[in-house]
C-alpha positions as CSV (number, residue, x, y, z in Angstrom):
1,M,10.3,-16.5,-59.6
2,A,12.2,-17.6,-56.6
3,P,11.0,-16.3,-53.3
4,G,14.4,-14.9,-52.4
5,V,14.5,-12.9,-55.7
6,E,11.0,-11.6,-55.2
7,L,11.7,-10.5,-51.6
8,F,14.8,-8.7,-52.8
9,L,12.9,-6.9,-55.5
10,W,10.2,-5.9,-53.1
11,C,12.8,-4.5,-50.7
12,I,14.2,-2.4,-53.5
13,V,10.8,-1.2,-54.4
14,F,10.2,0.1,-50.9
15,A,13.8,1.2,-50.2
16,I,14.0,3.6,-53.1
17,P,11.0,5.8,-52.2
18,T,12.0,5.6,-48.5
19,A,15.5,6.9,-49.3
20,I,14.1,9.7,-51.5
21,V,11.7,10.8,-48.7
22,C,14.5,10.7,-46.1
23,T,16.8,12.7,-48.3
24,V,14.2,15.4,-49.1
25,L,13.3,15.7,-45.4
26,N,17.0,16.0,-44.4
27,R,17.7,18.7,-46.9
28,L,14.5,20.6,-46.0
29,I,15.2,20.5,-42.3
30,T,18.8,21.4,-42.7
31,Y,18.1,24.3,-45.0
32,D,15.2,25.6,-42.8
33,T,17.2,25.3,-39.6
34,T,20.1,27.2,-41.1
35,N,17.8,30.0,-42.3
36,F,16.2,30.2,-38.9
37,D,19.6,30.4,-37.2
38,L,20.9,33.1,-39.6
39,E,17.8,35.2,-39.1
40,F,17.0,34.9,-35.4
41,V,20.3,33.8,-33.8
42,W,22.8,35.8,-35.8
43,D,20.3,38.6,-36.8
44,N,21.6,38.3,-40.5
45,K,25.0,39.7,-39.5
46,Y,26.8,36.8,-41.1
47,S,26.5,34.9,-44.4
48,R,26.6,31.1,-44.7
49,E,30.1,31.3,-46.0
50,Q,31.3,33.3,-43.1
51,L,29.8,30.7,-40.7
52,E,31.1,27.9,-42.9
53,L,27.8,26.2,-43.3
């Protein structure tokens, strides 16, 4: 196999799990931060829809 093709395939092999991990962390952090704000900052006075989150 040509070295360029092999390098490209290895990049894909590492990029896919990296993208998955980044996506999961982003959603986890965003969801957790929003719940913290709703509970401690807003004292559960508002819903997500009211705050347009």
